[in-house]
C-alpha positions in Angstrom: 0.1 0.1 -0.1 1.6 3.1 -1.2 0.0 6.6 -0.2 1.1 9.9 -1.7 0.0 12.7 1.3 -0.3 16.4 0.8 -1.2 19.0 3.9 -3.6 21.2 3.0 -4.9 24.4 3.3 -7.7 23.4 1.2 -9.1 20.3 -1.5 -12.1 18.8 -3.3 -12.7 16.0 -5.7 -15.0 16.5 -8.2 -17.0 14.1 -10.5 -18.7 15.3 -13.3 -18.2 18.6 -12.2 -19.8 18.7 -9.0 -18.0 18.8 -5.6 -18.3 15.1 -4.2 -16.1 15.9 -1.0 -14.1 18.7 0.4 -12.1 19.6 3.4 -9.8 22.8 4.8 -6.7 22.5 6.3 -5.5 19.4 7.2 -4.7 16.1 4.4 -5.5 14.9 0.9 -4.3 11.0 0.9 -4.1 10.0 -2.1 -4.0 5.5 -2.1 -2.4 3.0 -4.1 -3.1 -0.5 -3.5 -1.1 -3.2 -4.3 -2.5 -7.1 -5.2 -0.2 -7.9 -2.1 -1.8 -5.7 0.7 -3.9 -6.3 3.2 -5.0 -5.5 6.9 -2.0 -5.4 8.0 -1.1 -2.9 5.9 -4.2 -0.9 6.6 -3.5 -0.9 10.2 0.0 0.2 10.6 -0.2 3.1 7.6 -3.2 4.1 8.9 -1.7 4.0 12.4 1.5 6.2 10.8 -1.2 8.6 8.9 -2.4 9.9 11.6 0.6 10.3 13.7 2.4 11.8 11.3 3.9 15.1 12.3 3.8 17.5 10.0 1.8 20.9 11.4 3.1 23.5 13.0 3.0 24.0 17.1 3.3 27.0 18.9 6.3 28.1 17.7 6.4 26.8 14.0 8.2 23.4 14.1 6.5 20.8 12.4 5.5 19.0 15.5 1.5 18.1 15.4 -0.6 15.5 14.3 -3.4 16.4 12.3 -5.5 15.1 14.7 -4.0 17.3 17.2 -5.1 20.1 15.2 -8.9 18.6 14.1 -7.5 18.8 10.5 -9.3 17.2 7.9 -8.8 14.1 5.8 -9.6 13.3 2.2 -9.1 9.8 1.0 -8.3 9.3 -3.0 -7.8 6.0 -5.0 -4.9 5.7 -7.5 -4.2 2.6 -8.8 -1.4 4.7 -10.6 0.9 5.0 -7.8 2.2 1.5 -8.7 3.2 2.3 -12.0 6.2 0.9 -13.2 8.5 3.3 -16.1 11.3 0.3 -15.9 10.6 -0.5 -19.7 9.7 1.5 -22.2 7.2 4.9 -22.0 4.2 4.1 -21.2 3.7 2.5 -17.3 2.7 -0.8 -16.5 0.1 -1.3 -13.6 1.0 -4.8 -13.3 1.0 -4.0 -9.3 -1.8 -2.1 -8.7 -4.7 -4.7 -7.1 -7.4 -5.6 -9.1 -10.6 -3.0 -8.9 -12.8 -5.7 -7.1 -10.2 -6.5 -4.2 -9.3 -3.1 -4.2 -12.3 -1.8 -3.6 -12.5 -3.3 -0.1 -9.5 -2.6 1.0 -10.2 1.0 -0.1 -13.2 0.7 2.5 -11.7 -1.4 5.0 -8.4 1.9 5.1 -11.2 4.6 5.1 -13.2 2.8 8.0 -9.8 2.5 9.7 -8.7 5.6 9.6 -11.8 7.3 10.8 -11.7 4.9 14.0 -8.1 6.1 14.3 -8.8 10.0 13.2 -11.9 10.1 15.9 -13.2 12.3 12.9 -15.5 11.8 9.7 -13.1 10.4 6.8 -14.2 12.6 3.5 -13.4 10.6 0.2 -12.9 10.0 -3.9 -15.3 7.8 -5.3 -13.8 4.4 -6.2 -13.1 3.7 -9.3 -14.5 7.8 -10.9 -12.7 9.4 -13.2 -12.1 13.0 -10.4 -10.8 16.1 -10.5 -8.5 16.9 -7.1 -8.0 20.7 -6.5 -5.8 21.0 -3.6 -3.2 24.2 -2.3 -0.5 22.3 -0.8 0.5 24.5 2.4 4.3 24.6 2.7 4.6 22.7 0.5 4.7 19.4 2.8 4.8 16.2 0.4 5.2 12.8 2.0 5.4 9.1 0.4 5.2 6.3 2.9 5.2 2.4 1.6 3.8 -0.2 3.9 6.0 -2.5 1.8 9.2 -0.2 2.4 9.0 0.9 6.0 11.5 3.7 6.3 
């Protein structure tokens, strides 16, 4: 499971030019699910996300997590995070999970994140063509992969 996390001052997800979800101060999480992912990946990754200290404390140091600032979370599924560009110029998505499997894990991820964060999680729509608008604050962008725990 791989995520790209961006600290934002605001963000929204639109489908067919209609806003489906929007947040203010918080995190945008782009989520890629691999065919080898499971509940252990979800548990580890959602815990890491809610404890990630990327928000400023009173002295201007990134020392607070999203829960401490009562921030919002918005999650968007993105199978292209598992693109392989090793051969040629057309990305291969062979590592990305099949849609049926990925959709279940996406739902499980949202539920786990909501339980750990303690407030509702906003999301895109699995499998839909979406437009994501955001204002990256900082900019702060973090990539985390449950298969490469750095």
